[in-house]
C-alpha positions in Angstrom: 1.5 -83.3 13.5 1.9 -82.1 16.7 5.3 -82.8 17.9 6.7 -84.3 21.9 9.7 -83.7 23.1 11.9 -86.2 21.6 10.7 -85.1 18.2 11.6 -81.4 18.2 15.4 -82.5 16.0 17.6 -79.6 17.0 18.7 -77.6 13.8 15.9 -79.1 11.4 14.5 -75.8 10.6 10.3 -76.0 9.8 9.0 -73.5 7.4 5.5 -72.0 8.0 3.1 -70.5 4.9 2.9 -67.0 4.7 0.6 -64.4 5.8 -0.3 -61.5 4.2 -0.5 -58.2 6.5 -3.7 -56.3 5.9 -5.1 -52.7 6.9 -7.8 -54.7 8.9 -5.2 -56.5 11.0 -3.5 -53.6 12.4 -6.8 -51.9 13.3 -8.1 -54.7 15.1 -5.0 -55.3 16.7 -4.8 -51.5 17.5 -7.9 -52.1 19.5 -7.6 -55.1 20.9 -4.5 -53.7 22.6 -4.8 -50.1 22.7 -2.4 -49.3 21.2 -3.8 -46.6 18.8 0.0 -44.9 18.4 -0.1 -42.7 14.8 2.7 -44.5 12.8 -0.1 -47.6 13.0 -3.6 -46.1 12.3 -2.5 -42.4 11.3 -1.6 -43.1 7.1 -1.6 -39.1 6.6 1.2 -39.1 9.8 3.2 -41.9 8.8 3.6 -40.4 5.3 6.3 -37.8 7.5 8.1 -40.8 9.2 10.9 -42.3 7.8 9.2 -45.4 6.4 6.5 -43.3 4.4 3.5 -45.4 5.2 1.6 -47.2 8.5 3.6 -50.7 9.7 2.3 -53.2 11.7 2.6 -53.1 15.8 6.4 -55.5 16.3 3.8 -57.4 18.6 1.6 -57.3 16.1 3.8 -59.5 13.4 5.1 -61.6 16.9 1.8 -62.7 17.2 1.1 -63.6 13.9 4.2 -65.7 13.7 3.2 -67.4 17.0 -0.1 -68.1 14.9 1.3 -69.4 11.7 3.2 -71.7 14.3 0.3 -73.0 15.9 -1.4 -73.7 12.1 1.2 -76.0 12.0 0.0 -78.2 14.5 3.0 -78.7 16.2 2.2 -78.3 19.7 -1.4 -79.5 19.6 -2.1 -81.8 22.7 1.7 -81.4 23.6 2.7 -77.9 25.2 2.1 -77.2 28.4 3.2 -73.4 28.2 5.5 -71.2 27.2 8.4 -70.3 29.8 10.3 -67.5 28.3 10.5 -64.9 25.1 12.7 -62.7 23.7 12.6 -60.3 20.8 13.9 -58.2 18.6 12.9 -56.3 15.4 14.9 -55.1 12.9 12.3 -53.6 9.4 9.0 -52.5 9.7 6.4 -54.9 8.4 3.8 -53.0 5.9 0.7 -53.1 4.7 0.5 -55.8 2.3 3.7 -57.6 3.1 3.4 -61.2 3.4 5.2 -62.8 6.2 6.7 -66.5 6.7 7.8 -67.3 10.4 10.9 -69.9 10.1 11.3 -72.1 13.2 14.4 -74.0 14.7 15.0 -76.2 17.8 18.8 -74.7 19.2 18.2 -77.2 21.8 16.2 -79.7 24.2 16.6 -80.5 27.8 14.8 -82.9 29.9 12.8 -81.4 32.8 13.4 -81.6 36.7 9.8 -82.9 36.5 8.8 -85.9 34.3 7.2 -86.5 31.0 7.8 -83.7 29.9 11.7 -81.0 28.5 11.9 -77.9 27.0 12.6 -76.9 23.8 14.2 -73.8 23.1 13.2 -72.7 19.4 14.6 -69.8 17.0 11.9 -68.4 15.3 13.3 -66.0 12.5 9.7 -64.0 10.5 11.0 -62.9 7.2 8.5 -60.7 4.4 8.2 -61.6 1.2 11.2 -60.6 -0.5 13.1 -62.8 2.4 14.3 -60.2 4.4 14.3 -60.7 7.8 11.6 -58.7 9.8 11.7 -59.8 13.4 13.5 -63.3 15.4 12.6 -64.7 19.0 13.6 -67.6 21.2 10.6 -69.3 22.6 11.7 -71.5 25.2 8.2 -74.1 25.6 7.8 -76.9 27.7 6.3 -80.0 26.0 5.3 -83.3 27.5 7.5 -86.2 26.2 6.4 -89.2 25.1 6.3 -91.4 27.9 4.1 -88.6 29.2 
């Protein structure tokens, strides 16, 4: 279901399937990026925090949301690149939480270079209780149909 620039409809939200965050996800991610902050990997320490348990790295949750979007194959063969992104994190994601991404094109414009356009996407990530855990904006360059 790869989408070209013209096929993104401003305001139409796409919903991904869910992904449950496990202890292994957090451990693998910590090793991959080198962030062994105790709130993520030390249960004894994490129990002393306001969350009462380990929480996923914010950037792990962001990355899972991008992966959920990738599984929808929105950009397979049409993406040129990520132009920019901003993110904010509102609630922790704990081991056992399931996250879902809701992707809404906010605006789109043709690039100054022929055959491509930029789509501004809002990515809202919610947990199994339909509570927002984080959200972001991605500006993505994609090819046009006539490319």
